[in-house]
C-alpha positions as CSV (number, residue, x, y, z in Angstrom):
1,M,0.0,0.0,0.0
2,G,1.3,3.4,-1.0
3,S,1.9,6.5,1.0
4,Y,0.1,9.7,0.2
5,E,2.6,12.5,0.9
6,E,0.1,15.1,-0.3
7,L,-2.0,14.5,2.7
8,R,0.7,15.2,5.2
9,G,-0.1,18.3,7.3
10,Q,-3.8,18.4,6.4
11,A,-6.6,18.3,8.9
12,A,-9.9,16.3,8.8
13,V,-13.2,16.0,10.7
14,L,-14.6,12.5,10.9
15,T,-18.2,11.7,12.1
16,G,-19.1,8.4,13.5
17,A,-15.4,8.1,14.5
18,S,-15.8,6.0,17.6
19,R,-15.8,2.6,15.9
20,G,-16.0,0.6,12.7
21,I,-15.3,2.5,9.5
22,G,-14.8,5.9,11.3
23,E,-12.2,4.4,13.6
24,A,-10.4,2.7,10.8
25,A,-10.4,5.9,8.7
26,A,-9.0,7.9,11.6
27,Y,-6.1,5.5,11.9
28,A,-5.5,5.5,8.1
29,L,-5.6,9.3,7.8
30,A,-3.4,9.8,10.9
31,A,-0.9,7.4,9.5
32,E,-0.6,9.7,6.5
33,G,0.1,12.7,8.7
34,V,-3.4,14.1,8.8
35,A,-4.5,15.8,12.1
36,V,-8.0,14.5,12.9
37,V,-11.0,15.6,14.8
38,L,-12.9,12.6,16.0
39,A,-16.6,13.3,16.4
40,A,-19.2,10.8,17.8
41,R,-21.5,10.3,20.8
42,S,-19.2,7.7,22.6
43,E,-16.7,9.9,24.4
44,E,-14.9,6.9,26.0
45,N,-14.2,5.3,22.6
46,L,-13.1,8.6,21.1
47,A,-10.6,9.1,24.0
48,R,-9.2,5.6,23.4
49,I,-8.7,6.2,19.7
50,A,-7.2,9.6,20.1
51,K,-4.8,8.2,22.7
52,T,-3.6,5.6,20.2
53,I,-3.1,8.1,17.5
54,R,-1.2,10.5,19.8
55,E,1.0,7.7,21.0
56,G,1.9,6.9,17.4
57,G,3.0,10.5,16.9
58,G,-0.2,11.8,15.3
59,K,-2.5,14.7,16.2
60,A,-6.1,14.1,17.3
61,E,-8.9,16.0,19.1
62,T,-12.3,14.6,20.2
63,I,-15.7,16.1,20.5
64,C,-19.0,14.6,21.6
65,C,-21.3,15.0,18.6
66,D,-24.8,14.0,17.6
67,V,-24.9,14.6,13.8
68,A,-28.6,15.0,13.9
69,N,-27.9,18.4,15.7
70,Y,-26.4,21.0,13.4
71,A,-24.8,22.9,16.3
72,D,-22.9,19.8,17.2
73,V,-21.6,19.3,13.7
74,A,-20.6,23.0,13.3
75,A,-18.8,22.7,16.7
76,A,-16.7,19.8,15.3
77,V,-15.8,21.8,12.2
78,A,-14.9,24.8,14.4
79,L,-12.7,22.7,16.6
80,C,-10.7,21.5,13.6
81,Q,-10.0,25.1,12.6
82,R,-9.2,26.1,16.1
83,A,-7.0,23.2,17.0
84,F,-5.2,22.7,13.7
85,G,-5.7,26.0,11.8
86,R,-7.2,24.4,8.8
87,L,-9.9,22.0,7.4
88,D,-9.1,19.9,4.4
89,I,-11.1,16.7,4.7
90,L,-14.6,15.9,5.9
91,L,-15.7,12.3,6.3
92,N,-19.5,12.0,6.7
93,N,-19.6,8.5,8.1
94,A,-22.1,8.5,11.0
95,G,-25.0,6.3,10.1
96,A,-27.7,4.0,11.5
97,I,-29.9,1.2,10.3
98,D,-31.7,0.1,13.5
99,P,-34.4,-0.8,13.9
100,I,-34.7,-3.0,10.8
101,A,-38.4,-3.5,10.0
102,R,-40.8,-3.9,7.1
103,L,-42.3,-0.6,6.0
104,T,-45.8,-1.3,7.4
105,E,-44.4,-2.6,10.7
106,S,-41.8,0.2,11.2
107,D,-41.9,2.7,14.1
108,P,-42.4,6.2,12.7
109,Q,-40.2,7.9,15.3
110,A,-37.4,5.4,14.9
111,W,-37.7,5.8,11.1
112,D,-37.4,9.6,11.6
113,R,-34.3,9.2,13.7
114,V,-32.5,7.2,11.0
115,I,-33.3,9.9,8.5
116,D,-32.1,12.6,10.9
117,I,-28.7,10.8,11.3
118,N,-28.2,9.5,7.8
119,V,-29.5,12.4,5.7
120,K,-29.6,15.5,7.9
121,G,-26.2,14.5,9.4
122,V,-24.6,14.4,6.0
123,Y,-26.2,17.7,4.9
124,Y,-25.1,19.3,8.2
125,G,-21.5,18.2,7.6
126,M,-21.5,19.5,4.0
127,R,-23.1,22.7,5.1
128,A,-20.7,23.5,7.9
129,A,-17.5,22.3,6.2
130,G,-18.5,23.2,2.7
131,E,-18.8,26.9,3.5
132,I,-15.2,27.0,4.8
133,M,-13.8,24.9,2.0
134,E,-15.5,27.0,-0.6
135,K,-13.9,30.2,0.9
136,N,-10.5,28.5,1.1
137,G,-10.8,27.2,-2.5
138,H,-10.0,23.6,-1.6
139,G,-11.2,20.6,0.3
140,V,-12.5,17.1,0.0
141,I,-15.9,15.9,1.3
142,I,-16.3,12.1,1.4
143,N,-19.8,10.7,2.1
144,I,-20.2,7.1,3.1
145,S,-22.9,5.7,0.8
146,S,-24.1,2.2,0.1
147,G,-25.4,-0.1,-2.6
148,A,-28.7,0.5,-0.8
149,A,-28.7,3.9,-2.5
150,V,-29.8,2.3,-5.8
151,N,-31.3,-1.1,-4.6
152,A,-34.5,-1.8,-2.7
153,L,-34.1,-4.2,0.2
154,E,-36.8,-5.6,2.4
155,G,-36.8,-4.1,5.9
156,W,-34.4,-1.3,4.9
157,S,-36.9,1.4,3.7
158,H,-35.3,4.0,6.0
159,Y,-31.7,3.0,5.1
160,C,-32.3,2.7,1.3
161,A,-34.1,6.0,1.2
162,S,-31.4,7.7,3.3
163,K,-28.5,6.5,1.2
164,A,-30.3,7.5,-2.0
165,A,-30.6,10.9,-0.5
166,V,-26.9,10.9,0.3
167,L,-26.0,10.0,-3.2
168,S,-28.1,13.0,-4.4
169,L,-26.3,15.2,-1.9
170,T,-23.0,14.1,-3.3
171,R,-24.1,14.9,-6.8
172,C,-25.5,18.3,-5.8
173,G,-22.4,19.1,-3.8
174,H,-20.2,18.3,-6.7
175,K,-22.3,20.4,-9.1
176,E,-22.2,23.4,-6.8
177,L,-18.6,23.2,-5.3
178,A,-16.4,21.6,-8.0
179,E,-15.7,24.9,-9.7
180,R,-14.7,26.4,-6.4
181,G,-12.0,23.8,-5.8
182,V,-14.0,21.5,-3.4
183,R,-14.3,17.9,-4.2
184,V,-17.3,15.8,-3.2
185,V,-17.3,12.0,-3.6
186,G,-19.3,9.1,-2.2
187,L,-17.9,5.7,-1.1
188,S,-20.1,2.6,-1.3
189,P,-17.9,0.0,0.6
190,G,-20.2,-3.0,0.3
191,T,-20.7,-5.1,3.4
192,V,-18.2,-4.4,6.2
193,A,-17.4,-6.3,9.3
194,T,-18.8,-3.8,11.8
195,E,-21.5,-3.7,14.5
196,M,-24.0,-2.7,11.9
197,Q,-23.6,-6.1,10.2
198,R,-24.3,-7.8,13.5
199,A,-27.6,-6.0,13.8
200,I,-28.4,-6.9,10.2
201,K,-27.6,-10.6,10.9
202,Q,-29.8,-10.6,13.9
203,S,-32.8,-9.2,12.0
204,G,-33.0,-12.2,9.7
205,I,-34.6,-9.9,7.1
206,N,-33.4,-9.9,3.4
207,P,-30.5,-11.7,1.9
208,V,-27.8,-9.5,3.5
209,S,-28.7,-10.9,6.9
210,Q,-27.9,-14.4,5.6
211,L,-24.2,-13.5,4.8
212,E,-21.5,-15.1,6.9
213,W,-19.2,-12.9,8.8
214,E,-16.3,-14.0,6.6
215,A,-18.1,-12.5,3.5
216,H,-17.6,-8.9,4.8
217,I,-14.5,-6.8,4.1
218,S,-12.5,-5.3,7.0
219,P,-13.0,-1.7,8.2
220,E,-9.3,-1.2,7.5
221,W,-9.9,-1.6,3.8
222,V,-12.5,1.1,3.9
223,G,-10.3,3.4,6.0
224,R,-7.5,3.0,3.5
225,T,-9.9,3.8,0.7
226,V,-11.0,7.0,2.5
227,A,-7.3,8.1,2.6
228,W,-7.0,7.4,-1.1
229,L,-10.2,9.3,-2.0
230,A,-8.8,12.3,-0.3
231,T,-5.9,12.4,-2.8
232,A,-5.9,13.9,-6.3
233,D,-5.5,10.4,-7.8
234,A,-9.2,9.8,-7.0
235,A,-10.5,13.1,-8.5
236,E,-12.0,11.4,-11.5
237,F,-14.7,9.9,-9.3
238,D,-15.9,13.2,-7.9
239,G,-19.7,13.5,-7.9
240,T,-20.2,9.7,-7.9
241,D,-20.3,6.8,-5.5
242,V,-17.1,4.8,-5.7
243,S,-17.8,1.1,-5.2
244,L,-15.3,-0.9,-3.2
245,R,-16.7,-4.0,-4.8
246,S,-14.8,-3.0,-7.9
247,E,-11.5,-4.9,-8.3
248,D,-10.1,-1.9,-10.3
249,V,-10.8,0.4,-7.3
250,R,-9.3,-2.1,-4.9
251,R,-6.1,-2.2,-7.1
252,R,-6.0,1.6,-7.3
253,V,-6.1,1.7,-3.5
254,G,-3.5,-1.0,-3.2
255,L,-5.8,-3.5,-1.4
256,I,-5.2,-6.3,-3.9
257,A,-2.4,-7.0,-6.4
């Protein structure tokens, strides 16, 4: 796997950074010399991850953040500027899928909450960071998407609808910000060995729940791909969802020979 020298000295905000993809991306970016702001609701996990990064010679700050609250997201962006003097990368990773339920059996309040996290959380990140990046004339916004953005799956009406909205936000962001030097790109990683997959497995609904644990890729693969997407080498994919199921993409990242 290559090293991305162009990332050294940059600064990033990562939502959903307390575990899974967010944690892996934090380590991957920190390894490239990126100072990171770790934003999530689990302060204990954030402290552990930040400690690991600092012990490895990296820079990390943490902030308790509910992405469904714009003030929290704006505070994370402000912390990045205050602590590191810049903002170059935003990873919109925070997401939820629970509770999984068929449309007519779903709980409206729970359905709302998933939309608040998965859709509004991404918009809030793009709004808060995009304004700064636009003024600075540079930056990369990476939105974690899913194959669910373009596929209907039983029990996932909230998740499919939210990820379709994220894909649209990626396209709109690209259309509005590309000429101002800000890149916006989505990442559809496929199924990843995280706590979300345990919830999916437990639901027993739709074919994804039938997959064995070994079928899922590691969060580290996704973290490494996030670092690559932040480089100029990935600029051709701006405004689209990059699929990590693609062998060509995996080769570009250096995940396979």
